[in-house]
N, C-alpha and C positions, 0 to 999 in steps of 0.2 A: 659209664660215667660214675656209677655208684662205687665201683672198686677203686677208682682214682681218688675219690673223696676219702676213702679209708686208708689211703697211702700204699695200696698194693698195685702191682702192675698187671695188665692184661696178659694172658698167656703168650701172645705173640711178641710181647715186649720183654719177655724173660729170656735170659741167655744162660741156661744151666751149665754149659761147658765153661763159659767164661767165669761164672760164679765159682765153679770147682777150681779153676786155675788160681783164683784169688784167695781161696780159703783152704785148699789142700796142697801143701808144699810138694808132696810126692807126685801128685798129678802134674803140677807145674814143671817139675824137674823132668819127669818122664816125657811129657809132650815136647818140652824144649829139646831134649836129647834126640827124640825122633825127628824133629824139624832140622836139627843140625846135621844129622846123618843124611837126610834128604838133600840138604844144601851141599854137602860134600859130594854126593853122587851127581847132583846137577852141575856143580863146578867142574867135575871131570868131563861131563858131557860138553860143557861150554868150551873146555880146552881141546877136546879131541873128537867131537862129534862132527857129523855132516853139517854143512852150512845152515840148512833149515832146522836141524836139531839144536844147533848152537843158539840160534835166535830164540826159539821157543824156550829152551832151558834157561836162557838169560832172563826172559820175562818172568818165568816162574820163580827163579832165584831172587829177583827183585821183589816179587810179591811176598816171598818168605821173609825177606829182610824187613819189609814194612810191617808185617804181622808180628815178627819177633820184637821189633822195636816198640810197637804199641803195647805188647804184652809186658815188656820190661818197664815201660813207663807206668803202666797200670799197677804193677807190683811195687814199684818205687813209691807211687802215690799212696797205695795201701799202707806200706811200711811207715810212711811219714805220718799218716793219720793215727795209726796204732801207737807210734812213739809219742805223739802229742797227747793222746788219751791216757797213756801210762804215766806221763809226767805230772 
């Protein structure tokens, strides 16, 4: 409770990877590129895999889509705050 009073988060509440994505453009671009490559491979599996592979690949592809969408929204929100602070 004392840490919360100071405005800091408990260790379990910190997300260092997410913080890096928001503060280091190269990390964001690199991770996003790796995710997109994975999505392309998963899409090929959805198109030409065995039925059970197709189903699993589609679920993972959907999860990647949600995660990338969330990351894009977070970056857009960050950019908006930065632009407002600069104005």
